[in-house]
SERO-4910 file (N, C-alpha, C, O; in steps of 0.05 Angstrom, whole numbers):
BEGIN
 pado doro    nc1    nc2    nc3   cac1   cac2   cac3    cc1    cc2    cc3    oc1    oc2    oc3
  Unk    A   1244   -289   -512   1226   -301   -508   1216   -291   -472   1199   -304   -461
  Unk    A   1229   -270   -459   1225   -252   -445   1212   -243   -451   1193   -255   -444
  Unk    A   1206   -227   -461   1188   -211   -471   1157   -216   -477   1138   -203   -469
  Unk    A   1156   -240   -492   1136   -261   -500   1112   -280   -480   1090   -289   -483
  Unk    A   1135   -278   -455   1126   -294   -430   1118   -251   -410   1116   -250   -385
  Unk    A   1117   -239   -418   1111   -205   -410   1082   -204   -415   1062   -202   -400
  Unk    A   1084   -209   -446   1059   -200   -465   1027   -224   -455   1002   -222   -455
  Unk    A   1040   -238   -451   1021   -272   -458   1010   -264   -420    988   -269   -412
  Unk    A   1034   -250   -403   1024   -253   -372   1008   -228   -382    990   -235   -397
  Unk    A   1011   -199   -378    992   -176   -387    968   -178   -409    953   -159   -412
  Unk    A    967   -200   -422    940   -195   -434    923   -216   -422    900   -213   -430
  Unk    A    925   -238   -405    920   -255   -391    909   -232   -367    885   -227   -366
  Unk    A    930   -220   -347    927   -200   -320    893   -181   -336    872   -182   -325
  Unk    A    899   -164   -369    880   -147   -380    854   -177   -370    851   -183   -346
  Unk    A    843   -189   -387    816   -208   -396    812   -207   -364    796   -190   -355
  Unk    A    830   -229   -341    817   -233   -310    801   -204   -302    778   -201   -293
  Unk    A    825   -180   -312    819   -158   -299    789   -141   -316    779   -122   -304
  Unk    A    778   -149   -338    765   -146   -355    738   -157   -348    720   -139   -346
  Unk    A    730   -187   -343    713   -208   -345    709   -210   -325    686   -216   -317
  Unk    A    735   -205   -302    714   -213   -265    708   -178   -260    692   -178   -241
  Unk    A    712   -159   -264    701   -148   -256    665   -129   -261    651   -111   -253
  Unk    A    666   -154   -283    639   -151   -298    616   -161   -278    593   -155   -274
  Unk    A    640   -186   -265    621   -209   -250    629   -202   -222    638   -220   -207
  Unk    A    626   -184   -215    632   -180   -182    613   -159   -172    603   -159   -150
  Unk    A    607   -138   -195    596   -119   -210    566   -140   -209    553   -139   -188
  Unk    A    559   -155   -228    517   -172   -224    523   -177   -205    502   -176   -192
  Unk    A    548   -185   -183    533   -196   -158    530   -191   -143    542   -201   -124
  Unk    A    513   -172   -139    524   -144   -101    490   -158    -89    472   -172    -99
  Unk    A    497   -142    -57    478   -166    -48    453   -131    -49    428   -129    -47
  Unk    A    472   -112    -52    455    -85    -36    424    -89    -56    417   -107    -72
  Unk    A    410    -62    -46    371    -79    -57    388    -37    -69    409    -25    -72
  Unk    A    350    -34    -74    346      4    -80    307      2    -82    296    -19    -84
  Unk    A    295     26    -82    269     29    -84    278     45   -104    300     56   -107
  Unk    A    252     47   -123    251     68   -140    221     80   -134    206     79   -114
  Unk    A    216     96   -172    184    101   -166    176    127   -166    194    141   -157
  Unk    A    159    139   -172    146    164   -190    139    177   -161    141    164   -140
  Unk    A    133    199   -163    126    220   -151    101    232   -167    104    234   -191
  Unk    A     77    242   -156     61    257   -164     40    253   -147     37    238   -128
  Unk    A     17    282   -164     -8    287   -151    -20    270   -156    -13    251   -170
  Unk    A    -52    277   -140    -81    273   -137    -78    254   -164    -74    230   -166
  Unk    A    -84    279   -192    -96    286   -223    -83    272   -228    -96    260   -245
  Unk    A    -48    252   -225    -35    224   -233    -13    261   -246    -13    260   -271
  Unk    A     -2    280   -239     12    295   -249     46    284   -235     50    278   -211
  Unk    A     60    283   -251     97    275   -233     98    310   -217     99    333   -227
  Unk    A     98    302   -198    100    327   -169    152    334   -186    151    328   -210
  Unk    A    172    339   -181    191    358   -191    207    355   -156    189    358   -139
  Unk    A    226    352   -147    240    366   -126    205    358   -104    186    372    -97
  Unk    A    213    326    -99    203    316    -75    212    295    -48    205    272    -43
  Unk    A    230    312    -36    247    311    -25    237    271     -8    213    267     -8
  Unk    A    250    254      0    246    232      5    265    218     14    286    214      3
  Unk    A    257    211     33    271    196     67    277    181     64    254    172     62
  Unk    A    295    156     57    285    120     64    292    111     90    314    120     97
  Unk    A    283    100    104    297     86    134    299     62    135    280     47    131
  Unk    A    322     54    142    321     22    159    307     23    181    315     42    194
  Unk    A    292     14    191    280      3    199    293     -4    236    293      9    257
  Unk    A    304    -32    226    319    -39    243    368    -33    248    386    -47    257
  Unk    A    365    -10    238    397      1    250    392     31    249    412     44    255
  Unk    A    367     47    241    356     64    237    381     91    208    381    115    203
  Unk    A    391     77    201    397     93    183    393     97    170    386     77    157
  Unk    A    391    122    154    376    137    119    391    157    105    415    164    105
  Unk    A    373    161     96    379    159     59    366    182     56    350    184     75
  Unk    A    365    208     37    364    207     21    355    228     -9    371    247    -10
  Unk    A    340    229    -28    348    246    -39    323    259    -60    300    262    -50
  Unk    A    325    265    -78    303    276    -77    293    271   -125    301    268   -148
  Unk    A    278    274   -111    239    262   -137    257    283   -177    244    304   -174
  Unk    A    261    284   -184    269    288   -221    252    299   -237    231    286   -243
  Unk    A    257    331   -248    229    340   -271    212    300   -270    196    296   -253
  Unk    A    215    292   -277    194    286   -285    169    268   -261    146    260   -265
  Unk    A    189    268   -233    172    263   -212    185    232   -208    182    219   -187
  Unk    A    193    227   -220    220    202   -229    238    206   -194    240    227   -182
  Unk    A    253    174   -181    260    174   -161    271    153   -163    261    134   -176
  Unk    A    299    150   -150    327    125   -147    336    126   -124    346    149   -121
  Unk    A    337    105    -96    346    107    -75    361     85    -74    351     65    -62
  Unk    A    389     83    -87    399     55    -87    424     57    -67    435     75    -55
  Unk    A    427     24    -72    467     12    -42    444      7    -19    453      8      4
  Unk    A    421      3    -21    408    -11      8    421    -13     24    435      7     26
  Unk    A    426    -26     38    415    -62     42    397    -75     66    390    -72     90
  Unk    A    394    -90     44    367   -103     47    356   -103     86    372   -106    105
  Unk    A    319   -100     89    319   -107    106    292    -98     92    285   -100     69
  Unk    A    271    -80    131    249    -59    116    258    -32    115    281    -26    110
  Unk    A    244    -20    118    249     19    104    226     15    109    209     -3    110
  Unk    A    230     58    114    209     64    117    208     87    101    230     95     93
  Unk    A    198     94     96    204    123     68    177    155     79    153    160     78
  Unk    A    183    158     81    186    193     76    177    211     65    196    220     52
  Unk    A    155    225     60    162    236     23    144    273     33    122    274     44
  Unk    A    163    300     26    148    318     27    148    325      8    150    314    -14
  Unk    A    143    358     18    143    383      1    132    403      3    108    401     -1
  Unk    A    141    435     10    123    448     10     94    448     -6     93    448    -31
  Unk    A     75    449      9     46    455     -5     35    431      2     11    434      8
  Unk    A     42    411      4     24    379      5     39    364     29     62    366     39
  Unk    A     15    345     35     23    330     54     26    304     56     19    283     45
  Unk    A     50    319     85     66    292     87     59    265     73     35    260     68
  Unk    A     78    247     66     68    222     65     80    203     83    104    206     76
  Unk    A     81    188     98     90    161    112     76    129     93     53    120     95
  Unk    A    107    113     71    103     94     66    112     79     84    136     84     88
  Unk    A    100     48    109    109     28    124    119     14    111    125     27     91
  Unk    A    127    -11    108    141    -43    109    149    -47     83    141    -66     68
  Unk    A    168    -26     75    174    -31     38    216    -50     66    239    -43     74
  Unk    A    201    -68     65    217    -95     58    228   -101     40    214   -105     21
  Unk    A    264   -106     36    280   -102     15    294   -135      1    319   -137      0
  Unk    A    287   -146     -3    307   -158     -4    350   -167    -13    367   -150    -18
  Unk    A    351   -185    -13    382   -183    -41    379   -172    -61    356   -171    -71
  Unk    A    395   -165    -70    397   -150   -102    351   -143   -114    341   -148   -136
  Unk    A    338   -133    -93    313   -135    -98    320   -102   -114    344    -95   -109
  Unk    A    308    -85   -128    292    -81   -140    262    -69   -121    244    -84   -114
  Unk    A    262    -45   -115    224    -44   -102    224    -20   -120    242     -6   -130
  Unk    A    196    -21   -122    191     -3   -137    159     -3   -131    141    -20   -135
  Unk    A    161     35   -114    136     41    -98    137     73   -108    152     91   -101
  Unk    A    114     72   -127     95    100   -138     78    118   -110     73    136   -126
  Unk    A     73    123    -99     73    153    -84     56    171    -91     62    185   -110
  Unk    A     32    175    -79     11    194    -99      0    213    -74    -20    208    -59
  Unk    A     19    242    -71     26    263    -45     -5    277    -57    -17    277    -79
  Unk    A    -10    287    -28    -34    312    -36    -29    332    -26    -15    341     -8
  Unk    A    -48    341    -45    -38    380    -36    -62    389     -6    -86    382     -3
  Unk    A    -43    410     11    -54    401     38    -43    420     54    -39    444     51
  Unk    A    -36    402     73    -24    438     99     -2    423    100     -2    400     92
  Unk    A     20    436    110     56    430    111     60    398    136     76    381    139
  Unk    A     41    404    147     36    393    187     13    368    183     -3    358    199
  Unk    A     19    360    152    -15    351    158     -1    307    145     10    301    125
  Unk    A     -7    294    161     18    269    151    -10    254    146    -32    257    157
  Unk    A     -2    237    126     -7    211    121     12    187    110     29    183     92
  Unk    A     -3    173    134     17    144    141     -7    118    113    -31    113    114
  Unk    A     17    106     92      6     94     68     22     56     83     46     58     87
  Unk    A     12     31     89     21     18     92     29     -1     66     10    -16     60
  Unk    A     52     -4     49     69    -12     31     73    -41     51     78    -45     75
  Unk    A     68    -61     21     79    -84     14     95    -90     -8     84    -91    -29
  Unk    A    134    -98     -8    137    -99    -32    139   -139    -49    150   -160    -43
  Unk    A    123   -130    -66    130   -159    -80    150   -178    -73    173   -177    -66
  Unk    A    133   -199    -75    166   -220    -73    169   -233    -96    179   -255    -93
  Unk    A    160   -225   -129    174   -221   -146    183   -201   -156    175   -181   -144
  Unk    A    196   -198   -173    203   -174   -188    192   -184   -211    198   -208   -215
  Unk    A    172   -171   -233    176   -185   -261    184   -179   -275    181   -188   -298
  Unk    A    205   -151   -266    226   -137   -305    242   -140   -291    254   -119   -289
  Unk    A    258   -171   -264    276   -170   -266    292   -197   -258    306   -194   -237
  Unk    A    294   -220   -269    305   -248   -276    340   -255   -246    358   -272   -242
  Unk    A    333   -236   -239    359   -245   -209    335   -252   -183    315   -242   -173
  Unk    A    351   -271   -181    340   -296   -165    365   -291   -133    387   -302   -131
  Unk    A    355   -278   -118    381   -261    -90    363   -279    -65    340   -285    -71
  Unk    A    370   -285    -45    359   -291    -32    378   -262     10    396   -247     17
  Unk    A    363   -270     15    385   -257     47    373   -281     75    353   -288     88
  Unk    A    406   -285     72    407   -310    103    411   -294    126    428   -276    125
  Unk    A    391   -302    158    392   -282    170    416   -294    183    425   -316    176
  Unk    A    432   -275    209    445   -287    214    452   -310    239    471   -324    244
  Unk    A    424   -306    251    410   -322    278    420   -349    260    435   -364    272
  Unk    A    411   -359    224    414   -384    210    438   -397    198    440   -417    183
  Unk    A    457   -381    209    474   -387    196    506   -388    229    530   -390    229
  Unk    A    490   -385    245    509   -381    273    498   -405    284    506   -413    306
  Unk    A    479   -420    270    469   -447    286    475   -462    257    496   -474    263
  Unk    A    473   -467    237    476   -485    216    497   -506    229    516   -498    243
  Unk    A    489   -542    223    507   -550    234    538   -555    219    542   -579    220
  Unk    A    553   -546    211    564   -552    196    605   -539    208    608   -515    216
  Unk    A    618   -549    208    646   -536    224    644   -511    201    630   -492    208
  Unk    A    658   -506    172    672   -485    165    651   -466    173    675   -462    173
  Unk    A    635   -453    179    613   -431    172    622   -408    164    622   -386    176
  Unk    A    636   -419    129    642   -398    105    634   -385     84    611   -391     87
  Unk    A    633   -368     58    611   -362     61    617   -391     23    624   -378      3
  Unk    A    616   -406     20    613   -432     24    589   -449     35    571   -450     18
  Unk    A    586   -455     46    572   -468     53    547   -447     60    525   -457     55
  Unk    A    547   -426     68    526   -401     77    521   -408     24    498   -401     21
  Unk    A    524   -410     15    518   -415    -18    506   -427    -13    483   -422    -19
  Unk    A    513   -448      0    495   -468    -16    476   -472     -9    464   -486    -25
  Unk    A    453   -457     28    432   -452     30    419   -453     11    403   -471      4
  Unk    A    426   -423     -4    406   -411    -22    404   -422    -53    423   -425    -67
  Unk    A    376   -427    -62    352   -438    -81    384   -418   -104    400   -399   -100
  Unk    A    376   -440   -128    378   -425   -154    414   -423   -149    429   -412   -166
***
């Protein structure tokens, strides 16, 4: 009798862990920036240094493009970002106004020009409000909205009810 209950409990815990972890992973609030780096002729440029800086906090994350010229910057906090792209023999390129929402993956393809290292090109980009490659519905609730809402608990359930979908 004791063995049956212990086995039943072990199976329930294993199922909860297996299915519970996948649900937690799917509900991330982090954002990402992905894209490709090409030169003026459209050829991919590998090993380009890309630095994403959160304009509000000043926190930055650096990566490099792979041999196909593609890059991924994952686990970013939602907010406005500036991208700095540079490689020896090419002009430094800055991409301004990349605004990320919760659970969004913004695609920012960048064309860099051959030139002097000291030259800088600034590109102003706006990330689209809709991401056609993802059916995810997410939103970012600003701190001011949460603190000024007229509900007594100010708990996560109350905030969740503010989100459409």
